[in-house]
KEDO-155042 format. One line per field, with one value per residue: residue number from 0; x, y, z of N, C-alpha, C in turn. Coordinates in pm, 1 decimal, decimal comma. Atoms other than C-alpha are relative to their C-alpha. Layout:
% KEDO-155042
n <- (NUM  ...) .
nu <- (X  ...) .
nv <- (Y  ...) .
nw <- (Z  ...) .
cau <- (X  ...) .
cav <- (Y  ...) .
caw <- (Z  ...) .
cu <- (X  ...) .
cv <- (Y  ...) .
cw <- (Z  ...) .
***
This chain:
% KEDO-155042
n <- (0  1  2  3  4  5  6  7  8  9  10  11  12  13  14  15  16  17  18  19  20  21  22  23  24  25  26  27  28  29  30  31  32  33  34  35  36  37  38  39  40  41  42  43  44  45  46  47  48  49  50  51  52  53  54  55  56  57  58  59  60  61  62  63  64  65  66  67  68  69  70  71  72  73  74  75  76  77  78  79  80  81  82  83  84  85  86  87  88  89  90  91  92  93  94  95  96  97  98  99  100  101  102  103  104  105  106  107  108  109  110  111  112  113  114  115  116  117  118  119  120  121  122  123  124  125  126  127  128  129  130  131  132  133  134  135  136  137  138  139  140  141  142  143  144  145  146  147  148  149  150  151  152  153  154  155  156  157  158  159  160  161  162  163  164  165  166  167  168  169  170  171  172  173  174  175  176  177  178  179  180  181  182  183  184  185  186  187  188  189  190  191  192  193  194  195  196  197  198  199  200  201  202  203  204  205  206  207  208  209  210  211  212  213  214  215  216  217  218  219  220  221  222  223  224  225  226  227  228  229  230  231  232  233  234  235  236  237  238  239  240  241  242  243  244  245  246  247  248  249  250  251  252  253  254  255  256  257  258  259  260  261  262  263  264  265  266  267  268  269  270  271  272  273  274  275  276  277  278  279  280  281  282  283  284  285  286  287  288) .
nu <- (-131,5  -118,7  -146,8  -79,2  -111,7  -95,0  -113,1  5,7  167,5  3,6  80,2  62,3  80,5  48,9  -73,2  117,6  43,5  2,4  -12,3  26,3  117,4  -39,8  13,9  -156,7  -32,6  98,1  0,9  -116,9  -62,9  36,0  -70,3  -128,3  13,5  40,1  -123,1  -138,6  -113,7  -86,9  -8,8  35,6  46,7  51,7  9,0  -84,5  77,8  -99,2  55,6  -124,7  -113,0  -61,0  -4,9  -129,9  -37,9  100,4  -36,3  -157,7  -3,6  18,1  -96,7  -114,9  16,9  -6,9  142,2  65,9  66,1  114,5  103,4  -25,6  145,5  -39,6  -30,9  -131,5  -27,0  -123,0  -120,0  -93,8  -42,4  -131,7  -116,4  -36,3  -100,8  62,8  118,1  51,9  59,4  122,3  -37,7  -45,3  125,5  53,5  -63,9  26,1  -21,6  56,2  -56,6  -148,9  -88,9  -154,9  -70,4  -179,4  26,1  92,1  137,4  85,4  132,7  106,8  148,2  105,3  151,0  88,2  24,8  141,5  97,7  10,8  20,0  133,8  133,4  4,0  108,0  171,0  -4,6  -2,6  -105,9  -49,4  -30,6  83,9  130,8  -16,1  40,0  15,5  -96,2  61,2  -118,9  -102,5  -104,7  -94,8  68,9  26,1  -121,4  10,8  91,6  4,7  -151,3  -6,2  115,1  -109,0  -133,2  87,2  90,1  134,3  15,8  2,8  38,8  34,1  -25,0  72,3  -55,3  -10,1  -115,8  -61,8  -71,6  -141,6  -31,0  53,4  -98,5  -63,2  69,3  2,9  -90,8  -6,1  81,2  -56,6  -86,4  116,2  19,3  -127,8  -115,2  95,0  149,7  99,9  7,9  32,5  36,3  34,2  97,4  87,8  107,1  128,3  51,4  111,3  66,3  -125,5  9,8  110,4  -33,5  -96,4  78,7  79,7  -68,3  -61,1  26,9  -62,1  -27,1  -86,5  -33,9  -143,0  23,5  46,0  136,3  89,5  -59,2  92,6  124,3  57,7  48,5  99,7  -65,9  -34,8  -34,7  123,9  174,6  113,9  2,9  8,2  -146,3  -53,3  38,4  -22,3  -127,2  -114,1  -73,8  -14,9  -82,5  -42,1  -127,7  14,0  31,9  80,5  120,7  5,7  114,0  31,2  140,8  -30,0  62,6  183,0  60,7  -44,6  46,5  125,4  44,9  -37,6  -114,3  -85,2  -78,1  -123,8  -68,2  -148,2  -41,6  -109,0  -91,8  -98,4  -62,3  -93,3  -127,2  -88,1  -39,0  -116,8  -135,0  -30,0  -63,3  -136,9  -105,2  -14,3  -38,7  139,2  169,9  63,6  122,0  92,7  165,2  -14,7  -6,1  147,9  93,7  -29,9  -13,9  109,6  104,0) .
nv <- (71,4  26,6  -26,5  112,4  1,6  -45,0  16,0  -115,3  -1,6  -34,3  65,0  -36,3  112,7  12,7  115,5  42,8  142,7  64,9  -55,6  71,0  -61,5  -142,5  -28,8  -89,4  22,9  -83,1  -123,6  -54,7  77,6  -82,4  -156,0  -17,3  13,6  -101,5  -67,9  60,2  32,0  136,8  -11,2  99,6  8,5  140,9  10,6  88,6  53,9  -3,5  -49,5  -41,3  112,9  20,2  -89,2  -58,7  63,8  -34,8  -145,1  -14,6  32,9  -126,3  -83,2  53,5  21,0  -142,7  -4,5  -142,6  -45,6  87,3  -34,0  74,6  8,8  49,7  -79,3  -68,6  -151,0  -58,2  48,9  -44,9  -111,5  -11,1  17,7  -95,3  -73,8  -127,4  -6,9  -119,9  -37,7  61,7  122,6  -15,9  -26,9  120,0  125,8  64,8  -5,8  80,0  -54,9  -32,5  -60,4  71,2  -86,4  12,8  99,4  -73,2  29,5  -79,9  71,9  -103,8  80,3  -81,8  44,3  -103,5  -104,9  28,3  -49,3  -115,1  -1,9  56,4  -118,3  -73,1  35,4  -5,4  -147,8  -56,0  -46,4  -6,7  -119,4  -94,7  42,6  100,6  154,8  51,5  138,5  127,7  111,1  -77,9  81,5  -78,3  -126,8  -96,8  -98,3  -102,9  -97,1  -74,7  -64,3  -58,3  -117,7  -116,7  -62,4  -55,9  -113,9  28,4  -78,2  91,4  135,1  33,4  136,4  113,8  132,4  103,4  -17,0  126,0  28,9  -31,4  -114,4  -71,2  -77,5  -52,7  -147,8  -123,9  -44,5  -97,7  -146,7  -91,1  -22,6  -99,5  -151,8  -44,1  -24,5  -57,5  -134,7  119,5  63,2  155,7  8,6  121,9  19,7  147,3  35,6  -11,3  -157,7  -42,9  -124,5  -104,7  21,2  -54,9  -166,0  5,0  -8,6  -116,9  -125,7  35,0  16,3  103,5  106,8  92,0  99,8  37,2  155,1  124,4  -8,9  -36,3  72,4  145,9  26,1  -56,1  -69,2  -79,6  -67,6  -113,7  -110,5  -77,8  30,7  -111,1  -110,6  -148,1  -17,5  -68,6  -118,0  -3,1  -60,0  101,6  118,9  131,2  79,7  128,6  58,6  113,3  -8,2  101,5  -63,4  -198,0  -108,8  54,7  -33,7  -150,5  -83,2  7,1  -73,1  -148,3  -58,8  -54,2  -121,5  -148,0  -32,4  87,0  117,9  59,9  96,6  -7,1  53,7  -116,2  -38,9  97,6  -47,2  -128,6  40,9  52,1  -137,4  -87,2  89,5  15,1  -114,5  -16,7  66,8  -26,2  -156,4  -74,5  33,0  74,4  -51,9  30,5  -1,8  137,2  73,1  28,5  23,2  178,1  71,8  -30,5  -43,9) .
nw <- (25,2  -103,9  11,6  -26,6  -98,7  65,7  -76,4  -84,6  -82,3  -167,6  -55,5  -118,2  -37,8  -127,6  -108,1  -102,9  -2,7  115,6  98,6  116,2  10,0  -11,2  156,2  -15,7  108,0  120,4  19,5  73,2  131,6  117,6  -9,4  105,4  132,0  81,1  10,8  74,9  -79,0  -22,5  -161,9  -62,7  -124,7  -52,6  -123,9  -69,8  -125,5  -131,5  -105,4  -130,3  9,3  129,6  27,1  -0,6  122,6  121,3  12,5  62,6  106,6  51,6  -29,7  79,6  165,5  65,1  43,6  6,1  -109,0  -62,3  -96,3  -106,4  -76,0  -114,5  -155,0  -21,5  -10,8  -145,5  3,7  115,2  -46,0  -23,6  90,1  86,8  -26,9  -48,8  -32,8  40,8  -126,6  -36,7  -19,2  -134,3  -115,5  -53,7  -50,8  113,8  157,0  124,2  115,4  -20,1  137,4  29,9  58,2  -24,0  -74,4  -145,0  -48,0  -59,9  -34,5  3,9  -26,5  101,1  -14,4  -33,9  99,1  63,8  -63,7  39,4  118,7  -18,7  -36,7  64,6  126,1  -36,8  -0,3  -157,8  -53,9  -131,1  -69,3  -83,8  -15,9  -148,5  32,2  -81,7  66,7  -87,5  17,2  -46,8  59,1  121,4  112,8  -80,3  -7,8  104,5  16,3  -100,5  56,0  157,5  2,8  -54,8  88,7  94,9  -27,6  -79,1  -137,1  -162,4  45,4  -119,0  55,7  -91,1  17,0  -149,1  -102,5  11,1  126,2  -7,6  56,4  -88,9  -43,7  116,9  22,8  -97,3  11,2  126,6  13,5  -76,4  65,2  123,1  -76,6  -30,9  116,2  60,9  -36,1  17,0  -107,9  26,1  -111,9  19,4  -78,7  -2,6  82,0  -34,4  -62,5  69,1  -15,9  59,1  99,2  68,3  6,6  112,2  132,7  34,7  9,6  95,4  148,2  44,1  -67,9  85,3  -71,1  41,6  -85,3  102,9  -47,4  120,6  144,3  2,9  0,6  -123,3  61,1  -36,2  -122,1  20,3  -99,9  1,8  58,0  -47,9  107,7  -42,3  -27,9  148,7  52,0  141,5  34,5  -27,5  117,5  -51,5  102,7  -31,9  60,5  58,6  154,8  11,7  99,7  26,2  -94,8  -141,8  -69,0  -43,2  138,3  28,4  -120,3  -3,0  109,5  -72,3  -68,5  97,3  -9,7  94,1  -37,1  84,2  -58,3  8,2  138,0  29,1  -85,5  59,2  127,7  -25,2  -27,5  88,4  69,5  -75,3  -5,7  151,9  7,3  -65,8  75,4  150,9  8,7  99,3  -59,3  57,4  105,5  -109,2  88,2  57,3  -117,5  -1,1  74,6  29,5  -113,2  -72,9  63,8) .
cau <- (396,2  635,0  978,8  1201,7  1455,0  1795,5  2150,4  2060,7  1716,3  1668,8  1549,9  1291,9  1045,7  835,6  999,4  713,0  494,4  255,0  328,2  189,2  -161,5  -14,5  -129,7  224,8  373,1  89,0  94,8  436,8  537,0  250,9  385,7  742,8  593,1  381,5  693,6  919,3  1145,4  1417,0  1290,6  1156,0  943,3  907,2  782,9  990,9  851,2  1072,0  1006,7  1182,7  1396,2  1530,6  1544,0  1880,9  1985,5  1738,4  1869,0  2233,3  2181,7  1991,0  2232,6  2521,5  2337,5  2294,1  1936,6  1732,3  1504,7  1225,0  908,6  867,8  512,1  455,8  617,0  934,6  874,6  1011,4  1281,6  1406,2  1440,7  1766,9  1910,5  1891,5  2188,9  1971,6  1598,4  1355,2  1177,0  852,4  1015,7  1190,6  868,9  699,5  936,6  876,9  994,4  791,1  1008,8  1391,1  1612,3  1960,1  2201,4  2574,1  2524,0  2352,7  2020,9  1752,5  1458,4  1120,6  762,6  498,1  187,3  99,1  194,5  -76,5  -293,5  -276,6  -266,1  -577,4  -764,6  -665,9  -768,5  -1112,5  -1063,7  -1014,7  -720,9  -537,4  -380,4  -478,4  -775,4  -857,3  -847,5  -986,8  -770,1  -906,5  -598,8  -266,6  -66,2  143,2  -124,9  -249,5  119,7  163,4  -130,5  -81,8  294,4  203,0  -106,7  154,3  432,4  123,6  8,3  -282,3  -375,3  -446,0  -497,3  -703,7  -581,9  -822,1  -665,1  -671,6  -465,3  -399,7  -255,5  111,1  133,4  0,6  315,2  466,2  179,6  182,3  540,1  511,5  234,2  449,4  711,7  468,0  348,4  705,0  857,1  544,1  254,8  26,4  -115,2  -157,2  -349,9  -394,2  -700,2  -874,9  -1088,3  -1368,2  -1404,4  -1702,4  -1781,6  -1413,7  -1465,4  -1795,0  -1640,3  -1340,8  -1557,0  -1757,7  -1453,7  -1321,1  -1304,9  -1159,8  -1234,5  -995,3  -1003,2  -638,2  -750,8  -828,4  -1180,4  -1437,3  -1217,7  -1337,5  -1444,6  -1540,3  -1774,5  -2001,9  -1738,1  -1713,1  -1548,6  -1861,6  -2228,3  -2405,9  -2507,9  -2552,7  -2137,1  -2134,3  -2187,3  -2231,3  -1885,0  -1703,6  -1503,9  -1479,0  -1189,6  -1142,7  -777,6  -926,1  -1014,4  -1175,2  -1481,1  -1488,9  -1766,1  -1711,9  -2021,8  -1827,9  -1863,9  -2226,0  -2315,1  -2109,9  -2251,9  -2606,6  -2551,7  -2454,9  -2087,6  -1840,4  -1658,8  -1323,7  -1190,2  -826,6  -831,0  -615,4  -412,0  -261,8  -224,7  -63,7  166,9  291,7  311,1  565,5  783,5  778,0  870,9  1166,6  1324,3  1261,5  1271,5  916,9  528,9  350,6  89,5  -186,4  -503,1  -366,7  -329,2  -648,8  -801,6  -614,0  -562,9  -869,5  -1131,0) .
cav <- (-817,2  -928,3  -777,4  -1044,6  -1146,9  -1002,0  -1038,4  -680,4  -760,0  -624,7  -834,6  -753,1  -962,7  -1053,6  -1231,8  -1369,4  -1674,2  -1738,4  -1562,2  -1762,3  -1558,8  -1218,5  -1011,6  -804,8  -974,6  -894,5  -544,5  -507,7  -735,3  -553,6  -203,0  -283,5  -434,9  -131,9  73,6  -128,9  -151,5  -439,0  -537,6  -871,5  -930,6  -1265,7  -1417,8  -1616,8  -1841,9  -1698,8  -1692,2  -1575,3  -1869,3  -1816,3  -1446,7  -1331,9  -1608,5  -1488,7  -1111,2  -1187,9  -1386,3  -1123,0  -880,4  -1098,6  -1126,8  -738,7  -747,9  -388,4  -406,7  -634,4  -615,2  -781,2  -923,1  -1098,5  -1222,7  -1054,3  -696,6  -625,2  -855,0  -666,9  -340,4  -481,2  -598,3  -271,4  -44,2  269,8  356,1  584,3  804,3  636,2  272,1  390,9  529,1  240,0  -35,4  -218,0  -265,1  -364,4  -229,6  -253,2  -50,5  -225,8  101,2  26,7  -284,0  -96,0  -197,8  92,1  20,9  195,2  124,8  237,6  105,8  415,9  629,5  395,5  452,8  839,3  821,6  597,6  886,0  1129,7  926,2  919,9  1300,0  1322,6  1509,4  1430,6  1731,7  1968,3  1694,7  1453,0  1089,7  859,2  485,8  151,2  -84,6  -78,9  -337,3  -300,9  -128,7  63,9  196,4  266,1  463,1  658,9  752,1  848,7  1073,9  1255,1  1301,6  1426,4  1690,9  1525,1  1784,6  1490,9  1118,3  943,6  551,1  287,1  -48,8  -372,7  -273,0  -669,5  -662,8  -698,8  -404,9  -174,3  -52,4  -17,2  243,8  416,5  476,1  587,8  822,0  992,3  1025,6  1167,9  1409,0  1526,4  1537,8  1649,0  1917,4  1611,1  1516,8  1119,9  1007,1  627,8  499,5  133,8  3,8  -44,7  319,2  385,4  708,2  857,1  673,4  827,2  1189,1  1114,3  1036,1  1366,6  1604,9  1382,1  1389,1  1070,2  711,2  429,3  84,7  -61,2  -401,2  -720,7  -685,6  -743,9  -959,0  -1273,9  -1510,6  -1317,0  -1082,9  -984,5  -851,7  -487,2  -249,9  -19,6  -137,1  177,5  389,2  688,9  695,6  825,0  1167,0  1268,9  1472,7  1153,7  944,9  594,5  405,6  31,4  -120,2  -417,3  -513,7  -862,7  -825,6  -511,6  -373,9  -487,2  -437,3  -111,7  6,2  -91,6  61,9  403,2  411,3  388,8  657,2  906,9  868,3  836,8  533,1  367,3  25,0  -92,8  -213,9  107,3  143,9  -211,5  -60,1  272,5  100,0  -109,7  211,6  370,1  68,5  61,9  435,4  388,2  99,6  238,7  610,5  625,7  629,3  327,8  342,5  326,9  376,4  60,4  -150,9  -77,6  -175,3  -513,0  -591,2  -427,5  -401,2) .
caw <- (-3014,2  -2726,3  -2652,1  -2678,4  -2411,5  -2503,0  -2362,4  -2220,7  -2047,7  -1697,6  -1473,1  -1204,9  -1016,4  -678,7  -377,3  -127,5  -46,1  -181,6  -525,2  -790,0  -755,8  -833,1  -1133,0  -1083,7  -1368,4  -1612,8  -1524,2  -1537,4  -1821,6  -2048,4  -1921,9  -2081,4  -2380,5  -2451,7  -2381,9  -2569,9  -2284,6  -2239,3  -1880,9  -1763,7  -1462,5  -1279,9  -967,0  -729,6  -416,7  -112,3  229,3  554,4  558,7  231,0  193,7  257,7  4,0  -250,5  -214,0  -232,2  -527,1  -681,2  -565,6  -761,0  -1071,6  -1101,2  -1126,9  -1178,0  -888,3  -712,0  -522,2  -178,8  -56,2  241,7  488,2  372,3  371,6  746,6  714,9  404,9  584,0  731,2  420,0  248,2  220,9  258,8  307,9  150,8  435,0  397,0  412,1  731,7  897,8  829,0  881,1  557,9  214,7  -84,0  -346,6  -399,4  -654,4  -735,5  -781,1  -854,4  -640,5  -324,2  -217,9  -195,8  -0,9  -64,6  27,9  -261,8  -62,0  56,4  -243,3  -422,7  -164,5  -220,9  -588,5  -578,5  -383,0  -631,4  -927,9  -795,5  -757,0  -370,8  -190,5  121,5  184,6  449,7  527,2  842,0  834,7  1017,7  988,9  1100,9  1158,0  1250,2  1036,8  702,2  462,9  753,2  840,8  508,6  452,5  773,6  650,6  302,4  405,4  658,5  404,6  174,9  408,2  598,8  889,7  1164,4  1126,6  1373,6  1392,1  1560,3  1636,9  1900,3  2200,5  2161,1  1810,4  1765,3  1567,2  1872,0  1997,6  1656,7  1590,2  1890,4  1845,3  1466,8  1575,1  1852,9  1579,2  1270,7  1531,4  1626,1  1300,5  1101,1  1074,9  1102,4  1447,7  1458,4  1738,9  1847,6  2017,6  2120,3  1837,6  2051,5  2195,5  1992,9  2143,1  2039,6  1730,3  1601,3  1706,3  1488,3  1206,9  1285,5  1227,4  934,3  549,9  509,2  651,0  556,7  642,1  598,7  834,5  676,5  835,5  529,4  307,6  137,8  269,0  583,5  358,4  599,4  857,3  899,9  1173,3  1148,8  1141,9  1244,6  943,0  1177,8  1190,9  823,7  701,2  330,5  349,7  444,4  164,8  231,0  117,1  170,3  107,6  10,2  -323,7  -276,4  -257,6  -459,8  -262,2  137,5  352,1  490,0  125,6  95,6  446,2  360,6  -6,2  154,9  348,8  41,2  74,8  -179,5  -191,2  -313,6  -275,2  -300,1  -675,3  -759,1  -482,9  -629,4  -951,1  -823,7  -614,0  -886,7  -1090,7  -850,7  -834,9  -1231,9  -1206,4  -960,2  -1208,2  -1524,4  -1472,8  -1708,1  -1618,5  -1627,5  -1908,3  -1617,6  -1877,4  -2077,2  -1758,1  -1657,4  -1920,1  -1979,6  -1612,0  -1406,5  -1630,5) .
cu <- (66,7  109,7  89,6  115,3  133,0  137,1  10,5  -108,6  16,8  -96,8  -68,8  -120,3  -53,3  53,2  -140,9  -40,2  -119,6  17,3  -104,9  -160,4  22,0  -21,6  133,4  48,1  -42,2  9,8  121,6  94,2  -88,4  32,4  125,5  -9,3  -54,8  125,6  119,6  99,9  45,9  -17,3  -92,1  -88,7  -52,9  -15,6  83,2  -54,3  107,5  -83,9  85,2  121,4  123,2  10,4  121,0  74,6  -18,9  54,4  110,6  28,2  -49,9  91,9  121,8  -46,9  -32,9  -145,6  -50,3  -50,9  -100,3  -53,4  -14,5  -194,4  37,1  46,6  142,9  0,8  58,0  114,9  82,7  78,3  132,4  76,8  11,7  127,3  -47,5  -166,8  -69,3  -81,9  -135,2  9,3  58,4  -103,6  -76,4  36,5  -26,6  40,1  -49,3  63,9  169,3  78,8  158,7  59,4  146,9  51,4  -18,1  -131,7  -95,1  -94,0  -99,8  -141,4  -129,8  -105,5  -65,8  5,8  -112,8  -107,3  -76,8  -35,8  -151,7  -109,3  2,8  -34,3  -142,7  -3,4  -16,8  131,2  17,8  28,1  -67,3  -156,8  44,4  -37,6  -21,7  44,6  -54,5  127,1  115,5  112,1  54,5  -84,2  -25,6  107,6  22,7  -75,7  0,2  110,9  2,1  -111,9  87,5  82,1  -58,0  -53,2  -119,6  46,8  -4,6  -72,3  -38,8  -1,3  -72,6  58,4  -27,8  109,1  82,5  66,9  140,2  41,2  -43,0  109,4  66,6  -64,7  14,7  140,1  34,9  -99,5  51,8  112,1  -34,0  -20,8  100,1  45,0  -103,1  -128,1  -117,6  -18,6  -69,2  -22,7  -66,9  -106,2  -58,2  -120,8  -136,2  -60,2  -78,9  -38,2  115,4  -16,1  -93,0  16,8  117,1  -8,9  -50,4  74,2  114,3  -41,7  -21,0  -20,8  57,7  5,5  122,7  7,0  -32,1  -173,8  -80,9  40,2  -40,5  65,3  -86,1  -84,7  -80,8  50,4  -9,5  18,9  -117,2  -104,4  -80,9  -22,4  19,0  164,6  6,3  -66,2  -1,7  122,1  92,2  10,1  11,1  55,2  35,3  115,0  -50,3  -99,5  -90,4  -92,6  24,3  -99,1  -32,2  -127,8  23,7  -34,1  -139,4  -43,7  26,4  -61,6  -188,3  -16,4  40,4  127,4  53,0  92,1  113,7  40,1  139,4  45,3  145,2  137,2  97,1  63,3  118,5  127,9  116,5  50,0  119,2  104,9  50,8  91,4  173,4  125,2  18,9  15,5  -137,1  -119,2  -34,5  -110,7  -136,3  -157,6  16,4  -9,5  -96,7  -81,3  11,5  -14,7  -129,2  -136,7  -144,3) .
cv <- (-0,3  76,5  -82,3  33,9  14,5  -34,3  124,9  8,4  5,2  -59,5  54,0  -116,8  47,1  -97,1  -6,5  -140,6  24,2  111,3  -24,8  72,4  124,8  49,3  124,2  -46,4  41,6  120,5  45,3  -18,5  100,9  144,9  12,1  -22,1  110,9  112,5  -25,1  -19,3  -117,8  -35,8  -174,4  -9,0  -160,9  -22,7  -126,8  -24,1  7,5  39,4  64,6  -90,1  22,8  147,6  84,0  -86,1  12,5  132,5  -34,9  -48,5  110,3  98,4  -36,9  21,7  145,0  10,7  164,5  10,3  -148,2  45,0  -118,3  3,9  -93,8  -144,3  41,3  142,1  75,1  -41,3  76,3  126,8  -33,1  -82,2  114,6  71,8  144,6  -16,1  114,2  62,0  -79,4  -165,7  -9,0  52,6  -139,4  -148,9  -101,0  43,1  -60,2  9,4  59,1  60,2  -30,3  151,1  -39,6  -99,8  24,4  -63,1  81,7  -2,5  89,8  -80,1  103,2  -16,3  138,5  91,4  -68,7  8,5  189,8  33,4  -55,6  108,7  91,5  -49,0  22,8  116,1  65,1  44,5  5,2  103,9  122,9  -81,3  -94,6  -127,3  -84,7  -183,4  -122,2  -88,5  56,7  -116,9  33,6  107,0  120,3  74,2  81,8  130,7  126,2  87,9  37,2  116,8  114,1  43,6  88,4  126,9  -12,2  93,1  -121,4  -119,4  -55,6  -175,2  -63,8  -150,6  -81,0  13,7  -155,6  -39,4  46,4  120,4  135,9  100,2  53,0  141,0  99,9  68,9  115,0  142,0  119,1  70,5  79,7  137,5  92,4  73,5  79,9  97,7  -82,5  -46,1  -158,1  1,2  -173,6  -55,0  -152,4  24,4  5,9  132,4  58,4  133,8  100,1  -24,9  82,4  171,2  27,4  23,6  151,2  123,9  -54,0  -15,4  -128,4  -144,0  -132,9  -105,5  -89,6  -135,0  -82,4  -17,7  13,1  -101,2  -103,0  -69,2  58,3  149,1  118,1  67,8  143,7  65,0  91,2  -55,9  90,4  91,1  156,0  72,7  80,5  94,7  30,2  49,2  -113,5  -104,8  -108,4  -88,4  -104,1  -53,3  -143,6  -14,6  -170,8  -55,5  147,8  94,1  -69,0  67,2  135,2  92,0  47,5  92,5  150,2  43,3  28,5  102,4  141,9  20,4  -27,0  -95,3  -70,7  -163,8  -15,7  -33,0  103,4  2,4  -126,5  59,7  123,1  -49,9  -53,1  97,4  60,8  -64,5  -9,0  123,3  -6,4  -68,8  63,0  142,1  30,2  -70,5  -125,4  35,4  -62,9  -53,0  -143,3  -127,9  -7,0  -54,2  -131,5  -61,4  21,7  28,5  -129,7) .
cw <- (137,1  2,4  27,3  123,3  -66,6  84,4  92,3  111,9  130,6  57,8  163,5  18,3  136,9  78,5  109,0  -7,0  30,9  -135,4  -146,7  -66,4  -40,4  -142,0  -20,5  -146,3  -140,5  -21,2  -43,1  -149,1  -137,6  1,8  -112,0  -163,9  -77,6  -15,6  -63,6  93,0  31,8  144,6  -0,6  125,5  60,5  154,3  60,1  167,3  110,8  124,7  96,7  -14,9  -96,6  -68,5  -18,2  -164,5  -154,1  -38,6  -33,2  -117,8  -121,8  -47,1  -130,7  -137,8  -53,4  -30,1  18,8  121,2  65,9  78,7  103,6  24,0  146,1  -7,8  -11,6  3,5  127,6  -0,2  -115,3  54,1  32,3  -88,7  -122,4  30,5  13,3  -63,6  -42,7  164,8  19,6  55,6  127,3  127,1  -7,9  6,3  -84,2  -138,9  -104,9  -124,4  28,5  -139,5  43,6  -86,3  17,6  117,7  181,7  -26,5  57,0  13,7  -30,5  43,9  -89,6  34,0  18,0  -94,0  -116,9  37,3  -26,2  -167,9  -54,9  29,1  -137,0  -124,7  7,4  24,5  172,8  7,5  134,6  76,0  41,9  69,2  141,2  -33,9  114,5  -44,5  81,9  -42,6  35,2  -52,1  -91,7  -78,4  98,7  42,6  -123,9  -39,2  69,5  -22,4  -105,3  29,6  69,1  -45,3  -76,5  41,8  72,0  145,7  98,7  -86,7  128,8  -3,4  120,4  6,2  129,5  32,6  -4,3  -148,4  22,5  -46,0  74,4  47,6  -127,5  -68,0  88,8  -30,3  -121,3  20,8  73,9  -121,6  -137,7  82,8  24,1  -89,5  -110,0  -4,4  3,5  144,7  -14,6  182,6  17,7  127,0  -8,5  -90,6  50,1  77,4  -91,4  14,0  -64,4  -144,0  -118,4  17,4  -71,0  -124,2  -45,6  -93,3  -140,8  -131,6  -75,1  110,4  -76,9  98,9  -64,4  121,9  -123,2  8,2  -126,2  -98,2  -5,5  72,2  89,9  -36,6  51,1  104,1  -29,7  148,2  38,7  -48,8  13,9  -110,4  68,2  37,4  -124,2  -19,2  -154,7  -53,3  -19,0  -141,7  57,8  -87,4  92,2  -72,1  -65,3  -122,8  -45,7  141,4  -71,2  82,8  123,4  48,8  45,9  -145,9  -29,4  116,3  -55,3  -144,1  14,7  54,8  -58,7  36,2  -106,5  41,3  -95,8  56,7  -35,2  -122,6  -65,0  80,1  -42,5  -79,2  10,9  83,2  -64,9  -58,0  44,7  -1,7  -156,6  -9,6  31,2  -75,2  -108,0  -41,2  -105,5  89,4  -75,0  -76,6  79,8  -85,4  -68,1  91,8  56,0  -55,9  -44,7  122,1  126,4  -30,2  53,9) .
***
């Protein structure tokens, strides 16, 4: 039985473009219903040109909070009254909590990544990770891994990427402020990549390489780069088994895709808004089976 909309219903939602495909409304509204919470979650088609107007309107209406997806995550940083450590380091906001008229910006993507690893029985604390990519997802995973106690992170990215300089500055800041050594290397340095993987317990693809429709693409194609003690995580969930994951599985590596990263980043936003835990087992069965 659905929870009726009342005069006390708290509004949450998603801002971005496009958003019609998102499963976030299903995840959150089913969770509100399951826990009998008087909340509702809607999608709003908003781009960079309309973000300021939309945020001011939501703030004036007293909404409880909202998520952001592309292309609004970076711009939202400037519109928040305060930022979590993760959002500040990443330079992007995907979750906003409205508290007494103030907008508090968070980034839950990295939390989703770490929780997805733990859900699969893997712990990042004290471990070494090799990370492919320097965009928004990769940055979030790098930051949260460092905050959760990773020992070292080897980042490989294209020097022509518009995110290269941001990742270089981030690597320097993390290495100075946290007990985690972060290095940034050109993606085509295969000798250094193979060496980094030999000392890593995790290989993480935070890039879009291998995403549908270009499912035959992979940043690593040599089976000799994998070893059985290497857990391979791909943030992509369409397809559910990328070429990278297939090669890793054939080499005997444990593998994970990005499906539960999506679930757990949403679960963290849910907790920030409601103070309650999302019923993830229920949502897994309803939305991810």
